[in-house]
N, C-alpha and C positions, 0 to 999 in steps of 0.2 A: 200533777197526778201521775203516779207510776202505772204503766200499762201491764196487765196480768200476762204471764207466759201463755203462749198459745199451745194447746195440747198437740197440734200436728207437728210443731217444731221439735218438741221433746221426743216424739215417736221417731221422727227422722234421725235425730241425733243418736238414739240408742241403736237403731238399725245400722247406721254408718259405722259405729264403733264395733259392733259384732262382725260386720263384713271385713273390716281391717284386720281384726284378730284372726279370722279364718284364713284370709289371704296370706298373712304373715306366717301362720303355721304351715300352710301348704308350701310356701316358698322355702322355709327351713327344711322341710322333709325332702324337697326336690334337690336342694344343695347337698344334703347329707347323702342321698342316694347316688348322686353323680360322683361325690368324693370317693365313696367306697367301691364303686363299679369301674373306676378308671383302670385302663390297662397300665401295667408296670412302666411301659415306655413313656406314657403320658406323665408319670410322676417324676421322671428323670429331669434333672436340671438342664435347661437348654442355654447354650452360649452362642454368641455370634463371633465368628473369627474376624479379627481386624488385622490386616497386614501391617507389620511394623514399618515406620517411615524409613526410607533409605537415607543414609547419612550423606551429607554433602561431600565428604571425602571419598566415599565409594562412587558417587556419581561422577566426580572429577576424574577418578581413575579410569572410568569407561571411555572418556573422550580420547579420540585418536590424535596423534601428533601430526599437524599439518602446518607447514611453515608458509607464511605470507611474507614476501620480500618487497620492500620499497624499491621500485625501479624508476621512479619519476624522472630523475636526472639522467639515468642510464638510457631511458627510452627516448630521450630528446625532447621532453616536454618543458617548455620555458614559459608557459602561460602563468599569469597571476591575476586573480580576480581583483577588480577595482570597484569600490562602492561609492566613491565620490564624497565620502564623509569629510566635513570640514569643521565640525564642532557644534552644529545646530541640532544634531541628534534627530534626524528625520526617520520615521519608521521604515521606509523601504530599504534604508541602508543596512538593516539587520537581516534581511531575508535571503541574501546570497543569490547565487546563480546555479542553474542546472547544468547537466552534461548529458550527452547522447553518444551511445555506440551505434554507428550506422555504417553500412557498407555502401558508401556513396558512389563508388565506381564499379561495383559488381565483380570485384576480383576475388571474392570469397573471404576477405580479411576485414574484421571490424575496425573502422576508423573512429576518430574521436572529434567531437565538436563541443567546445566549452562556451557557455553563454556568459557575457560580461555586462556590467553596468558601465556608467561613465560619469563624468562630472555633471552637476546640476547646471542648467542653462543660465542661472543667475549667479553662478560661482564657478567660473572656469579656472582650472588649476594647471592646465598644461595640454599636452597633445591628446586628441580624442582617443578613447579606448574602443577596441572592436572585439568581436567574437574571435575565436581561434579554431581553425580547422586543421587537424593533423591526419596525414595519410599513414596508414599502417604499412610499413615496408617489409614486414615479416620478422619473425624471431623476436618480437617484443620491441621493435624499433619503430619510431614515428618521425615523420618530417613535417614541418610547418608549411602548409600550402594555402594559408589564409589569403595572402596577397593576390589579388586578381581573381579570386574565386567568386566574387559577388556577395560573399558573406562578410567581407571586410567593411562593415558599416557600423556606425556608432549609434547606440540607443541605450536607454536604461532598461536592459534586458533582465528577464527573470527565468523563464522556463523554455523548454523545447519539446516539440513532438515531431517525429519523423514518420512518414508514411507515403506510399505510392498512390496518390489520390487519382491519378489518371491512368493507372495500370500500364505504364510504359516500361516497367522493369527497373526504374531508378527511384530511390526514395527522395521525396520532397521534404522541405523543412519549414515548420511553423514556429515562430519565436514570439513569446509573450513578454510583456514588460509594463512599465509604468507610463501610461499615457499613449501607448501605441503597441500594435502587434504587426508582424510582418510575415508574409507567406512567400517562400522562395521555391521556384520550380527548378528541378534538377535538369539541366540542359545536356548533361553528359560531359566527359572529359574534364571533370573537376570544376565545372562552371555552374553557377546558380543565377537565376534571374528573378528579380523582385516583381511579383505579379499581384501584390496586395490589392491595389486599386482595381485592376482588371477582373480579379476574382470576386470582388465585393465581400472580402472577409477581413476582419481586423481593421487595420489602418490607424490613423491618429484619432484617439478618443480621449475622454476624460476618465476612462476606466483604468484600474490596476489589475492586470491579468496575471495569473500565476501558472499553475499546471494546465496542461491541455492533453487531448487524446484524439487520435484518429480511430474512428469506429464506423462500422456499417450498421447503423441502428435499424434500418428498414430492409436489410438483406437484398438490396438491389445490385450488389456487386461493386458498388462505388463507396469509397471511404468518405464519411462525413466527419465533421470536426466539432468536438465539445471543448469549451474553454471555461476554466474556473476564473472567477473574479473574487478579489479579496474584500477590500473595504472601500467606501467612498473616501478618497484621500486627496488632499492638496497641501501645499506648504502652509497655507493659512489655517486649514482645519487642524493640522498637526500642532501648530502654535496654540490654537484655542484649547485643544485637549490638554496640553501642558503637563505631560507626565513627568513626575519627579521621584527621585530616590532620597529618602530622609538623610540629610547631612551632605548630600552630593549635588543637589539641585537638579537641573534639567537632565532627563535620562530617556532611554528607549523603554517602551513599555508594551503591554498587551493591548489588543484592539477593542477592549470592551466599550470604550467611549467613542468609537468610530461607527458610523452607520454602515450597515451591510450593503451587499451588492448582489445582482443577479448573475448566474452563469449564462453562457451563451451556447447556442447550438446552430450550426450551419449545415444545411443539407446540400450535398453534392449534386448539382443539376446536370453534370456532364459538360464537356467542352470547356473545362477550366472555369466554370461559373459555380458560385455558391449562393444559397438563399438563406437569410437569417430567419429561422423558424423558432426562435427562443420563446416568444410569447405564446405561440400556438401549441407548442409541444408539451406544456405543463411543467416546465422546470423552473419557472419563476415563482418562488415561494415567498410570501409576505409574513411578517410578524402579525399574529392575530390581534395583538393589543394596539400596536402603533400603525400598522399598515405599511411600514417601510420594508425594503428588501431584507430577508432574514439571513441569507447565506453570507459567510465569511470564509470562502473556500480556498484551500491551499493545495489539495491533491484529489485525484480521482482514481478509482479502481474500476475499470470496465470489466464486467464479468456476468455471465448468464447464471444468476443465482438460483433460478427455479428449473433449469434444464429444459426449457421450452424452445430452444433454438434461436432466441432473440436476446441481444446483448442488453444488460441492465447496467446501472451506474451507481456506485457507492461513492459518496462525496464526503471527504474529511473537512469539517468546518472548525474554525478556531474560535473557541469560547461560546459557540452556539451549537445546537444539535446537529449531528451528522444526518445526511440524507441517504435514502435508498430510493432511487428512481426505477420503478418497475416498468418495463417495456410493455405497452398495451397492444402492440402489433398493428397499430393504425397510425403511426407517426407521432404518438403521444406517450407520455410517461405519467405514472401516478406515484407520488411521494409517499412511502410507507416506512420511513425510518423508525419512527417511534413505535409503530405497530409491530415491526419486525424485531425490535430489540437492539438495533445498532445506533440509535440516536444518542443515547446517554450512557453514563456508567451505571453500576449496579444500584446506586443510590438516587438515580434520576437526575444527576447533574451533568451539565455539558463540560467538556474538557477542551484544552488547547490542542486540537488535533492538527498534525503536520503531515508526515508521509504516510502512505497507505499501500497495501498490497493484499492480494487474495490468492489462495491456493488450497489444494486438497493435501494438506501436510500430513494427514494420518494414513494416506494411501487407502482411503475408503471414500464413500460418497459425501462425507461431511466436508463442507466448505469453511475454511477459516479466513476471516478478514482481520488483518493485523494493522494497527494504527499506532504511530509514535506520537506521544502526547508531551505536554509541557513539563518543565521541571517540577518535581514533587507530585507528579501524576504518573501512574504506571502506564506502560504500554497497554493497549487494548488488544484482546484476541477474541473476537466474536465468532462463535462456532455454530453452524447450522444444526438444528435438532432434527427430530424425525420429520417435522414439517420443514421443507427446505426454505421457507420464508420466515422461519422463527429462529432467532439467534440468541445465544447466551454468552456473556463475557467470561471466558475461562482462562484469562491471563494469569490469575492467581494460582489456580490448580495445575496449569500446564507449564508454569515455570518462567514465562517471559514477563511476569508482572513485578514481583517484589524487587528483583535485582536491578530493574530499570528505573525505579521511582525517582532517584535523585537527578538523573540526567535529563537534559532538554533534547528530545529526540526529533530529528528532522527526516533525513533519508532513511527509508526502511524497505527491505524486500526479503522475500523467500528465495533461497537458492541452495543447491546441494553441493556444499564446498568440498566434502570428502568423498563424494560419489558413492555413497552407501545406499542410495535409493530413497533417502528421507530428506525432506526439505528443511533446511536450517534458516535462521533469521539473523540479519545484520542490520544494525542501526548506526547512522552517522549522527553525532551529537555535538552540541555547542550552544553556549548561552547568547543572550542579546547584547548585554552591556559589558564592556571591558572591566568595569569597576564593581561588578556584582558581588565579588567576594568580600567587599568592604561592608556590605549590609546583610549578606547571607553567608555565613562562614562555611556552610556546607556546599556552596556553589563555586564553580570556576568558569571563567569565560571559555577557555579551551578545555575540551573534554575528550576522553578517549572514546572510540567506537565500542560497541558491544556486539559480541558474536554469541549466538545461542545455538548449541549443537542439539539436533533432534535425535534422541536416543530411542524413539518409539514409545508410544504411550500405553502399551498393553497392561503394564503394571506401574502405576504411579505416574510421576511427573514426566512429561515428554521432553521439555527443553532444559538444557543445563548451560549456565553462564560459563563461557570458555575462558580459562585463565591464561596469562601470558606464556607460561611454560608449555602450553599446548600449541600455540600458534606463533610464538615469537613476539617481539615488542613492536615491530613495524606497523602492524594493523591497529595497534592501540596507541599510536602516537597522538597526543592531545591536539585537537583541531577545533576551529570554530566551524564544525561540520554542518553541511547543508545538503546538497544534492549527492546522489550516489547511483551507481549502475554497475552491471556486470556483463562480461563477455569472455569468450575464449580468445584471447588476443594472439596466442602463439601456436594454436592448432594442436595442443597436446591433450585436449578433451576436458580438462578441468576449467573451472570458472574463475577468472581474474576479476579484480574489483577496482573501481575508481571512486574517489570521494572528493567533493569540492568543499571549499571553505570561503568565508567572507574575508575579503581583503588579503588574500594570500594564495599560494600555489595549491594545486590539487595534490592528491596522493594516489599514485597508481601502484597497485599491489599485485605482484605476480603470485599465483597459487603454485607452490612447489610441493604439493602432496606427492608422496611416494608410497602409497598404500597398496599398489597393485590391483586396484579396483577397475572393473570393466565399465564401459559406458557406451551410450548410443546417442548420437546427435542427428537431428532431423531438421531440414529446412523445407517448408511446405510452399508450394506454388499453386495459388488458386486459379481456376479457369472460369467457373460460374460464380464463385465467390470473389471477393477482392483478391488481387494478385498476391498481396502479402500474407493472406490467410489469417489476418488479425481477427481474433475471436474464436478460432478453431481450438478444439480440445484433442489431444493425442493421448491414447490410453494403451499402455503396454502391460501385458500379463507376464509375470515371472513366477512360475509355480502357482501358489495360491494367492499371490499378491497382485493387485492392479495399481500401477503407477499412472497418475494423470498429470499432464502439463498443458497449460494454456499458451497459445501463441499470442503474446501481449507485451509489446515493448514498453507500454506505459506502466511504470511501477515507481515506487519510492516518492520522491519529492522533486518537482520541476524537471524530471529526468526521464531518459529512455534507455532501456537495456537492449541487448541484441535480439533479433527475430528468431534465430534457430532455437529449438528446445533441446535441453540436455537431460538424459536419464542416467543417473548413476545406477550401477547394477551390483555394486559390491563384488563378491567373488563369484557371482553367477556367470556362467559362460554362454548362456543362450537366453533368448526371449521366446515365449511360447505363442503369443499373439500380439498383433499390432492393429489398432483401430483408430481411425480419424473421424471425428465428428466436425464436419465443416460448418461454417456460418450458415444458418438456415436449416441445419439439421441433417443434411446428407451424411450417411454413415458409409465409410469406405474401409473394407477389410484389406490389409496390405499383405499380399502373398507373392513370392516368398518373403519372409521377414528380412529386414536389412541386416548386413553384417555389423558386428560390434566394432568398437574402437575406431570409428571413422564417421565423417559427416556424410549423410545420404540425402539427396534431394528427391522429394516425392511430389508429383503433380496430381492435382485433383482429377478423379476419374470422370468420364463424360456422364 
């Protein structure tokens, strides 16, 4: 039976239709009134001006000519890295060795220490290999002083960190490696003493340690030690992983199928003693799904990301997310990598992160964290936004991304190679397997370095890939590049470069720029802070620009650069202000300002 229409429904429907008609009429009248009452300026067509892109040819024309000259043989360097490879293709053989610039004898000239590996214990192929210590004799000449130095020992070494942990004025040396770490105290007169056991740091372990850093994370004036560990590794595990290249059989490969490992943190207790505080400090991060250690760490950038006077740690992890350990001021750290934006790429994927460095490359308060990634992955350039703990990857828009994609990047650092006041970027590159070109036609085992000139980012891209005609061919010599570092080896004010490679000699490059630019070099000596002033920020005002440099030898991959900081000043003939922010936050205004074109030593004020 059909239900009759209810009279109240019909009444409501008619009322609703009348309301809609009235509302529509009122809306039409309102629109018409607005249209005819508009001001003439409102009726004009509005356009948004978009700056045209700058052509690559024009960008290249802006790059100054700065010659880098290979002086490896001329300087007296006879070292060659040895990785112990004999055909079994074990992963550590691909990772190379680091290098350090350090003034071990306090004569004001940066010396060189090369880290070496050796034959595997189960496959001895000849005489044991050792590290190599070279004394800087001046004018770019070095002499081998390894024998009898105490550093002439054999181990499967990886990286190096130098720092004056006992504040006696001489840099001490920490060596990382596969299965063991070593700490050497600088006794003076070119002699080092192994105090690993007495100091309770490192020693023989089952760990594979890579990069490390001397830092004062609790601002007590003593340098503590942070150590990156890569993966859980053994010959047996490597055989089980059994990585292969199609058509070639057994090969070197990425670490995806190796379990991760925890980094380590050692607190300096004084009197030459350290305490392992890794577990209590909050740096041991586990995989939420499996519970195993998450980190596969290859490099670390110690930097105060939030400007609170306490050193933080940005850790580059290979094929898993990067970490940002924020200092909690109580001896602990909180991992905020994903929250801050430095953990992944723009698509939320982890990359093969190798070398790392951090700097204020724009000469403002923005902090840039640059990371060299695996082949077919661009460099990362995480830049802090208005919130200093929030970063965005700007490698694409800033110019260090697209040109870097094909290369496998290891060593990476910021430095001002042309002394124009802006920090440039250098990467040392090289693949893992000698036969990679047979399966990937775009790849080569030996690869040239890449140099990115910073043109300033006020309009458009900041970094431009430097071609050979602007720097010569020597700096772009194809290498199996790994570690890299910089220092002024000859006292002329500009920064020279060293790069290491797997199973081969290093490349020492003298900077022969002749641009007439002025410069300022400063070496800081802490009194209340650690003597090396590691972690201090120096700020120089030149006109309306403020240039900032951090005292931090730990940069790049497995390596250490010099302690003094260099400010390129371009054609400026004076600086207006100089300010030092010491570890812990003490601010020191330096008056009168130091003279240009020379090195000045500044001691921390009482």
